[in-house]
N, CA and C of each residue as an Amber inpcrd file, in Angstrom:
protein
   417
  18.0760000   1.4930000   9.8560000  17.5640000   2.9930000   8.7120000
  15.8560000   2.9100000   9.5910000  15.3970000   3.8720000  10.2540000
  13.7010000   3.2530000  10.5270000  13.1830000   3.5690000   9.9020000
  13.1540000   4.0190000   8.2850000  12.1530000   3.5470000   7.2820000
  12.3640000   2.3210000   7.2430000  13.2080000   1.2470000   7.2250000
  13.0370000   0.3810000   7.0300000  12.6190000  -0.5700000   8.0830000
  12.7970000   0.0850000   9.3550000  12.4750000  -1.0020000  10.5060000
  10.9030000  -0.4660000  10.7250000  10.3440000   0.6040000  10.9480000
   9.0430000   0.4500000  10.7590000   8.1510000  -0.2950000   9.8470000
   8.4420000   0.1440000   8.2810000   7.6730000  -0.8350000   7.1600000
   8.1670000  -2.2810000   7.7770000   9.3680000  -2.6830000   8.1660000
   8.9420000  -4.3420000   8.4570000   8.4820000  -4.7320000   9.4400000
   8.8370000  -3.9390000  10.0460000   7.9950000  -4.0130000  11.7270000
   6.3460000  -4.6870000  11.5770000   5.3550000  -3.6950000  10.8620000
   4.2990000  -3.6240000  10.5310000   3.7460000  -4.3600000   9.3010000
   4.7770000  -4.8960000   8.3350000   3.9280000  -6.3430000   7.3410000
   4.5490000  -6.9310000   8.3220000   5.4130000  -7.8630000   9.2320000
   5.5960000  -8.7520000   9.7140000   3.9750000  -8.6060000  11.2850000
   3.5220000  -7.8200000  11.7250000   2.4180000  -7.7380000  12.7430000
   1.5780000  -8.1480000  11.9330000   1.2530000  -7.8320000  10.6570000
  -0.1140000  -8.1290000   9.9100000   0.0000000  -9.4260000   9.3570000
   1.6610000 -10.5000000   9.2920000   1.7650000 -11.4700000   8.7820000
   1.9520000 -11.5520000   6.9380000   2.1960000 -10.4480000   6.3910000
   2.6410000  -9.9690000   5.3120000   4.0250000 -10.7010000   5.3650000
   4.3490000 -10.9750000   3.6980000   5.4020000 -11.6230000   3.5290000
   6.4080000 -10.7330000   2.1000000   7.6270000  -9.8500000   2.6630000
   8.3290000  -9.0310000   2.0960000   9.2610000  -9.9170000   0.6600000
   8.6080000  -9.7320000  -0.5630000   9.3240000 -10.0510000  -1.5270000
  10.4030000  -9.6350000  -2.2350000  10.3060000  -8.4790000  -1.7660000
  11.6820000  -7.7220000  -2.5370000  11.9360000  -5.9240000  -2.4400000
  12.8970000  -5.5760000  -2.0480000  13.2510000  -4.3990000  -2.1950000
  13.8500000  -3.5540000  -3.4940000  13.3060000  -2.4530000  -3.6550000
  13.8140000  -1.5840000  -4.9020000  14.4040000  -0.3030000  -4.2720000
  15.4940000  -0.0950000  -3.9200000  15.6290000   1.1910000  -3.2490000
  14.9980000   1.0780000  -2.0240000  13.9100000   1.8580000  -1.7200000
  13.4600000   2.0980000  -1.1310000  11.7710000   1.8450000  -0.9390000
  11.6420000   1.2310000  -2.1820000  10.3060000   0.5020000  -2.3380000
  10.3520000  -1.0760000  -2.0860000   8.7800000  -0.9200000  -1.2330000
   9.0980000  -2.3460000  -1.1280000   7.4700000  -3.2710000  -1.4860000
   7.8410000  -4.3980000  -2.0410000   6.8000000  -5.3630000  -2.5260000
   6.8580000  -6.5270000  -1.6990000   5.5170000  -5.8830000  -1.2040000
   5.0490000  -6.6760000  -0.2350000   3.4900000  -7.9640000  -0.6460000
   3.6160000  -9.4500000  -0.6320000   2.4420000  -9.7490000  -0.4870000
   1.8290000 -10.4420000   0.9000000   0.5910000 -10.4860000   1.2080000
  -0.9770000 -10.6300000   1.9280000  -1.7380000 -11.8290000   2.1390000
  -1.4390000 -12.9400000   2.8310000  -2.8120000 -13.7100000   2.5190000
  -4.4110000 -12.9670000   2.2100000  -4.2860000 -11.8960000   2.6070000
  -5.3570000 -11.2830000   2.4510000  -5.7300000  -9.6860000   2.3280000
  -6.3940000  -8.7900000   1.6890000  -6.5940000  -7.3870000   1.6350000
  -6.7450000  -6.7050000   3.0410000  -7.1970000  -7.0120000   3.9630000
  -7.4160000  -6.7970000   5.4550000  -5.6940000  -6.7920000   5.9800000
  -5.4560000  -7.9430000   5.9120000  -3.8430000  -7.4740000   6.1310000
  -3.1480000  -6.4320000   5.9300000  -2.7230000  -6.3960000   4.4350000
  -2.0990000  -5.4410000   3.8650000  -2.9170000  -4.1190000   3.6710000
  -4.1420000  -4.0830000   4.2610000  -4.7710000  -2.5860000   4.9310000
  -4.2760000  -2.0620000   6.2000000  -4.5250000  -3.2780000   6.8350000
  -4.0060000  -2.8330000   8.1590000  -2.7160000  -2.1290000   8.2100000
  -1.8840000  -3.0040000   7.5530000  -0.5180000  -3.3220000   7.9180000
  -0.0070000  -1.8910000   6.8680000  -0.6180000  -1.1270000   6.2170000
  -0.5680000   0.2980000   5.5810000  -1.0440000   1.2740000   6.5150000
  -1.7830000   1.0620000   6.9550000  -2.3730000   2.2890000   7.9380000
  -1.6050000   2.1240000   8.9240000  -1.0770000   0.7990000   9.8370000
  -0.2010000   1.0350000  10.6750000   1.2010000   1.4190000  10.5350000
   1.7080000   1.3770000   9.6580000   3.0750000   2.0640000   8.9010000
   2.9080000   3.7750000   9.0390000   1.4540000   4.2230000   8.1800000
   1.1920000   5.1610000   7.9010000   0.9650000   6.5490000   9.2700000
   0.6000000   5.7270000  10.5460000   0.1190000   6.1670000  11.7330000
   1.6480000   6.2090000  12.2010000   2.3430000   5.3800000  12.0580000
   3.7170000   5.1090000  12.4570000   4.6860000   6.3110000  12.3440000
   4.5640000   6.6780000  11.0980000   5.0220000   7.4120000  10.7010000
   4.9410000   9.1380000  10.7510000   3.3210000   8.8510000  10.8280000
   2.8450000   9.9370000  11.4570000   3.4950000  10.8010000  12.5270000
   3.5240000   9.5630000  13.3480000   3.8930000  10.1190000  14.9190000
   5.4630000   9.8990000  14.6360000   5.9730000   9.3640000  13.7410000
   7.5160000   9.7700000  14.2320000   8.2420000  11.0580000  13.0880000
   7.3340000  11.7360000  12.7610000   7.5630000  12.9380000  12.4260000
   6.9150000  14.1620000  12.5510000   6.0800000  14.0720000  13.9920000
   5.5250000  14.7080000  14.7120000   6.5030000  15.8630000  14.7780000
   7.7080000  15.9690000  15.8620000   8.2100000  16.6820000  15.6570000
   9.5210000  16.8900000  15.4000000   9.3910000  16.4000000  13.7720000
  10.7680000  16.3860000  12.8120000  10.6150000  18.0780000  12.0580000
  11.4520000  18.3740000  11.5190000  11.4210000  19.3500000  11.0520000
  11.3300000  18.8090000   9.2060000  10.7480000  19.5210000   8.3330000
   9.9580000  19.3060000   7.1420000  11.0470000  18.3900000   6.0900000
  12.4420000  18.6120000   6.5260000  13.7370000  18.1200000   6.0830000
  13.9990000  16.3400000   6.4310000  13.6210000  16.6410000   7.7260000
  13.9150000  14.9160000   8.3520000  13.1050000  14.4990000   8.2260000
  11.3080000  14.3660000   8.0070000  10.3820000  13.3870000   7.7650000
  10.4750000  12.3440000   7.0040000   9.8040000  11.1100000   6.7370000
   9.8670000  10.2820000   6.4330000   8.2540000  10.3460000   6.1270000
   8.1560000  10.4420000   4.1180000   6.8380000  10.1690000   4.1510000
   7.1560000   8.9470000   2.8310000   5.9410000   8.6170000   2.9980000
   5.9400000   7.0290000   1.8110000   4.4130000   6.8620000   1.0860000
   4.3100000   6.4490000   0.1080000   2.9920000   6.4570000  -0.4480000
   3.1790000   4.7300000   0.0140000   1.6550000   4.0190000  -0.5640000
   1.1690000   3.0220000  -0.1570000   0.2230000   2.6990000  -1.2830000
   0.4070000   1.5630000  -2.5200000  -1.0690000   1.3030000  -3.1520000
  -0.9040000  -0.0650000  -2.8630000  -2.5030000  -0.5060000  -3.1110000
  -2.6470000  -2.0640000  -2.4280000  -3.8600000  -1.9510000  -3.6210000
  -3.7080000  -3.6620000  -4.2270000  -4.1960000  -4.4640000  -5.1170000
  -4.6020000  -5.7080000  -4.5600000  -5.1650000  -6.1900000  -4.9610000
  -5.8680000  -7.9300000  -4.7540000  -5.3740000  -8.1560000  -6.1630000
  -5.0500000  -9.5810000  -6.4910000  -4.9510000  -9.7900000  -7.7050000
  -4.2200000 -10.8640000  -7.8390000  -4.4180000 -11.5670000  -9.1120000
  -3.7800000 -12.8570000  -9.2510000  -2.1290000 -12.4270000  -9.5870000
  -0.9660000 -13.4850000  -9.2680000   0.3000000 -13.2200000  -9.7090000
   1.1440000 -14.7650000  -9.7560000   1.6910000 -14.0400000 -10.0960000
   3.0210000 -15.7760000 -10.6930000   4.1380000 -15.5840000 -10.0430000
   4.8300000 -16.8270000  -9.0380000   5.7100000 -16.2560000  -8.1290000
   6.5540000 -17.6170000  -8.6950000   7.6900000 -17.0720000  -8.9540000
   8.9660000 -17.4330000  -9.9840000  10.4280000 -16.8830000  -9.4100000
  11.3300000 -17.9130000  -9.5320000  12.7150000 -17.8040000  -8.7160000
  12.8750000 -16.4830000  -7.4410000  11.6590000 -16.8200000  -6.5910000
  11.4850000 -15.5180000  -5.2910000  11.1950000 -13.9740000  -5.6900000
  10.4090000 -14.3050000  -6.8450000   9.7300000 -13.1310000  -6.9530000
   8.1790000 -12.9500000  -7.1160000   7.6900000 -12.2050000  -7.7640000
   6.1520000 -11.9000000  -8.4360000   6.3880000 -11.4380000  -9.2340000
   5.1610000 -11.7580000 -10.1100000   5.0990000 -10.8010000 -11.4500000
   3.1250000 -10.5840000 -11.8520000   3.1190000 -10.1260000 -12.7500000
   1.2980000 -10.1570000 -12.9490000   1.0140000  -9.4710000 -13.0480000
  -1.0360000  -9.1910000 -13.1990000  -1.6210000  -8.5470000 -13.7340000
  -1.7990000  -7.3870000 -11.8370000  -1.9190000  -8.7590000 -10.7280000
  -1.8070000  -7.6580000  -9.3440000  -0.8720000  -7.3650000  -8.9950000
   0.4430000  -7.4110000  -9.6250000   1.6350000  -6.7790000  -9.1240000
   1.9620000  -5.4140000  -9.9860000   1.4600000  -5.6700000 -11.2160000
   1.2460000  -3.9460000 -12.1410000   0.4430000  -3.6800000 -11.5250000
  -1.0160000  -3.6330000 -11.1940000  -1.7430000  -2.9120000 -10.7210000
  -1.5560000  -1.9640000  -9.5740000  -1.1760000  -2.9320000  -8.5170000
  -0.3530000  -1.8190000  -7.5530000   0.9970000  -1.0970000  -7.8690000
   1.4370000  -1.6420000  -8.5970000   2.1190000  -0.7650000  -8.5110000
   2.0950000   0.6580000  -9.5720000   1.2860000   1.1770000 -10.1560000
   0.7640000   1.4810000 -10.8470000  -0.4340000   2.4420000  -9.5250000
  -0.8520000   2.1920000  -8.7360000  -1.2460000   2.5480000  -7.9450000
  -0.6750000   3.4040000  -6.6340000   0.1910000   3.5560000  -6.4620000
   1.3060000   3.4760000  -5.2480000   1.7170000   4.8290000  -5.4870000
   2.0140000   5.2890000  -6.8670000   2.2310000   6.8220000  -7.2490000
   0.6950000   7.8910000  -6.8770000  -0.3050000   7.0950000  -7.1550000
  -1.7290000   7.6900000  -6.6890000  -1.7150000   8.7960000  -5.4170000
  -1.3350000   7.8350000  -4.4890000  -1.1390000   8.0720000  -3.2790000
  -0.1090000   9.5920000  -3.1110000  -0.5270000  10.1800000  -2.1060000
   0.0260000  11.6290000  -1.5920000   0.8240000  11.0350000  -0.3430000
   1.8830000  11.6160000  -0.6920000   3.3610000  11.6800000   0.5300000
   2.4200000  10.7900000   1.9390000   2.6380000   9.9410000   2.6820000
   1.7990000   9.9350000   3.5110000   0.4870000   9.8680000   3.4270000
   0.5890000   8.9520000   2.3500000  -0.7520000   8.4180000   1.9860000
  -1.4500000   7.0150000   1.3630000  -2.2590000   6.0210000   1.2980000
  -2.3970000   5.2120000   0.9980000  -3.7120000   5.1770000  -0.1020000
  -3.7760000   4.4450000  -1.3860000  -4.5920000   4.1990000  -2.0440000
  -4.4430000   3.1010000  -2.0240000  -5.9410000   2.2880000  -2.8880000
  -6.5200000   1.0810000  -2.8710000  -7.2840000   1.0830000  -3.8570000
  -7.6690000  -0.0750000  -4.4760000  -8.0120000  -0.4940000  -5.8640000
  -9.6170000  -0.7890000  -5.3750000 -10.3990000  -0.3310000  -5.9670000
 -12.0140000  -1.0780000  -5.8480000 -12.3370000  -2.3360000  -5.6130000
 -11.4490000  -3.2710000  -6.0820000 -11.4720000  -4.7260000  -5.5940000
 -10.9450000  -5.0900000  -3.8970000  -9.9600000  -4.4370000  -3.8180000
  -9.5770000  -4.2140000  -2.4880000 -10.8990000  -3.6810000  -1.1820000
 -10.9750000  -2.8070000  -1.7180000 -11.7550000  -1.7590000  -0.8960000
 -13.1100000  -2.7670000  -0.7370000 -13.7850000  -3.3260000  -1.7860000
 -14.8120000  -3.9360000  -1.6160000 -14.0690000  -5.0990000  -0.9040000
 -13.6220000  -5.4290000  -0.2620000 -13.2070000  -6.8140000   0.4410000
 -12.8260000  -6.4820000   2.1180000 -12.1150000  -5.3340000   2.3390000
 -11.8880000  -4.5480000   3.2090000 -13.1180000  -3.5790000   3.9250000
 -13.8550000  -3.0890000   3.4660000 -14.9630000  -2.2050000   3.5610000
 -16.1570000  -2.7160000   4.5360000 -15.9590000  -3.8220000   4.8860000
 -16.7610000  -4.6280000   5.8170000 -16.1220000  -4.9060000   7.4080000
 -14.4860000  -5.1800000   6.9220000 -14.1050000  -5.6330000   8.2760000
 -13.0150000  -4.5960000   8.9210000 -13.2070000  -3.3580000   8.1380000
 -11.9860000  -2.5280000   8.4380000 -12.8140000  -1.2340000   8.5350000
 -12.9670000  -0.4990000  10.0270000 -13.5430000   0.8400000   9.6960000
 -12.8430000   2.0280000   9.5630000 -12.7660000   1.8580000   7.8260000
 -12.0630000   3.1630000   6.8800000 -12.9540000   4.2010000   6.4830000
 -12.1820000   5.2680000   6.2550000 -13.2810000   6.2220000   5.5590000
 -12.2300000   6.8620000   4.0760000 -13.1850000   6.6150000   3.4770000
 -11.9050000   6.6590000   1.7920000 -12.5040000   7.8080000   1.0580000
 -12.2520000   7.8520000  -0.1130000 -12.5370000   9.0800000  -0.9350000
 -12.1310000   8.3700000  -2.2760000 -13.2930000   8.3990000  -3.1190000
 -12.7990000   8.0830000  -4.5470000 -12.0800000   8.7540000  -5.3220000
 -11.5640000   8.2180000  -5.7050000 -10.7480000   9.3780000  -6.9750000
 -11.0640000   8.8070000  -8.3420000 -12.1050000   8.1410000  -8.4090000
 -12.6980000   7.6080000  -9.7820000 -11.5850000   6.6560000 -10.8730000
 -12.1100000   6.2370000 -11.7380000 -11.2470000   5.3370000 -12.3000000
 -10.4970000   6.0090000 -13.1590000  -9.0440000   5.2850000 -12.8460000
  -7.4040000   6.0000000 -12.9720000  -7.1100000   5.2490000 -14.1430000
  -6.8180000   6.4030000 -15.3690000  -5.9080000   5.5940000 -16.5830000
  -4.6320000   4.6030000 -15.9150000  -4.4700000   3.7370000 -15.8930000
  -3.0430000   3.1440000 -15.5600000  -2.2160000   2.4010000 -16.6530000
  -0.7380000   2.7060000 -16.5850000   0.0720000   1.8390000 -17.7400000
  -0.2070000   1.0120000 -18.1900000  -0.4840000   0.7180000 -19.0040000
  -0.5490000  -0.8330000 -19.7830000  -1.4380000  -1.4020000 -19.0560000
  -2.7330000  -0.7330000 -18.0070000  -3.6570000  -2.2740000 -17.8920000
  -4.6760000  -1.2480000 -18.5160000  -5.7350000  -2.6650000 -18.7580000
  -6.7470000  -2.4250000 -19.9180000  -7.7950000  -2.3710000 -19.2470000
  -8.7180000  -2.5080000 -17.8740000  -9.4730000  -2.3130000 -17.1820000
  -9.2880000  -1.4270000 -16.0020000  -9.1700000  -0.4790000 -16.5030000
  -8.6790000   0.6480000 -15.2560000  -9.7470000   0.3520000 -14.2220000
  -9.2740000   0.2760000 -13.0260000  -9.8740000   0.7230000 -11.6900000
 -10.5410000   1.8960000 -10.6230000 -11.4980000   1.8610000 -10.1740000
 -12.0050000   2.6740000  -9.4240000 -10.4520000   2.6580000  -8.4200000
 -10.2230000   3.8730000  -7.7680000  -9.0220000   3.8870000  -7.0700000
  -9.6920000   4.9580000  -5.7070000  -9.3630000   4.3040000  -4.1500000
  -9.6330000   5.2160000  -3.5250000  -9.0020000   5.3490000  -2.2800000
  -8.5970000   6.5340000  -1.9540000  -8.1440000   7.1960000  -1.3270000
  -8.1180000   6.7630000   0.1930000  -7.7620000   6.4240000   0.9580000
  -7.5150000   5.9790000   3.1410000  -7.4000000   7.4250000   3.4320000
  -8.6190000   7.5940000   3.9800000  -8.3590000   9.5200000   4.7970000
  -8.1030000   8.6000000   6.2340000  -6.4990000   9.4030000   6.3190000
  -6.2270000   8.7960000   7.9100000  -6.0990000   9.6870000   9.0060000
  -6.4830000   9.6560000  10.0220000  -6.8460000  10.4970000  10.6960000
  -5.6480000  11.1110000  11.7920000
């Protein structure tokens, strides 16, 4: 399936670790935010190229949410606020887009040349201190 091939190839290229899939969703851990954002941008750019000559019904559009935070690893699964925030950020991304938390943005903005748009602080279900969310503008 081209969806999984593109995602897995770019996760590996940025040295990410696939934790699990749920349907067509991937939960991935990276050693740093720079690797996560690079993988996300590479994934979206590759899907953009793939979709170029496709009819709307045949296009593949994914949403990506990125956050940095503490996680717990148990029985080959991850839990914790870091996972919860990332999963709440993902639906804020447009199809074909990437949203990242302010924590992730503050880490990557000096290392990666990206353009972002602040979406402001967003209320996230079961998250007490809602972070500012940034949409990465993909050229």
